[in-house]
C-alpha positions as CSV (number, residue, x, y, z in Angstrom):
1,M,224.7,247.6,332.4
2,E,227.6,250.0,332.1
3,N,231.3,249.0,332.2
4,D,232.4,251.4,335.0
5,G,235.6,249.6,335.8
6,I,234.3,248.7,339.2
7,H,231.5,246.2,338.8
8,P,231.9,243.1,336.7
9,T,229.9,243.0,333.5
10,D,229.7,239.2,333.4
11,L,225.9,238.8,333.7
12,S,225.9,235.1,334.8
13,Y,228.5,235.9,337.5
14,R,226.4,238.9,338.7
15,D,223.2,236.8,338.7
16,E,224.9,234.1,340.8
17,V,226.2,236.6,343.4
18,D,222.8,238.3,343.5
19,V,221.1,235.0,344.3
20,I,223.5,234.3,347.1
21,F,223.0,237.7,348.7
22,K,219.3,237.5,348.4
23,Q,219.3,234.1,350.2
24,I,221.4,235.7,353.0
25,Y,219.2,238.7,353.7
26,R,215.7,237.6,352.5
27,E,215.7,234.0,353.7
28,Q,218.3,234.2,356.5
29,R,219.7,231.1,354.9
30,F,223.3,231.4,356.1
31,S,224.3,232.3,359.7
32,V,226.8,234.9,358.7
33,M,225.5,237.9,360.7
34,P,226.2,238.6,364.3
35,I,223.3,238.1,366.6
36,N,224.0,241.3,368.6
37,N,224.0,244.5,366.6
38,P,223.7,243.1,363.1
39,P,224.3,245.4,360.1
40,V,221.4,246.8,358.2
41,F,220.8,245.2,354.8
42,I,219.2,247.3,352.1
43,E,218.2,246.0,348.6
44,L,219.0,248.7,346.1
45,W,217.8,249.0,342.6
46,G,217.2,251.6,340.0
47,A,219.2,254.5,338.8
48,R,222.2,255.7,340.7
49,E,220.4,258.7,342.1
50,D,217.5,256.5,343.3
51,R,220.0,254.2,345.1
52,L,221.7,257.2,346.7
53,N,218.3,258.5,347.9
54,S,217.4,255.1,349.3
55,L,220.7,255.0,351.2
56,E,220.2,258.5,352.6
57,Q,216.7,257.6,353.9
58,V,217.9,254.4,355.7
59,I,220.9,256.3,357.2
60,Q,218.5,259.0,358.6
61,R,216.1,256.4,359.9
62,E,218.9,254.5,361.7
63,K,220.2,257.8,363.2
64,N,216.7,258.7,364.4
65,E,216.2,255.2,366.0
66,R,219.4,255.5,368.0
67,I,218.4,258.8,369.5
C-alpha cells in the first residue's frame, strides 16, 4: 500500500469499508441503488494499469450496449 495522499493507509479502516461495499454490490444487502437505471459496479484490483484497463473495457461495453 502506498501513501499517495488520497487513499487512507489505515488498514483496518480500509478493510471495514471494503466489507461494506462488497455487501452492497455482491449481496445487494442494502437498498441504496435506484431501481431504474442503476449505476454499474465494478470490483477493481491489481496494479494501477490493470485497474485502468478494466475500467476502459467496462466503459466500452456499456457504450456498445446503449447503441
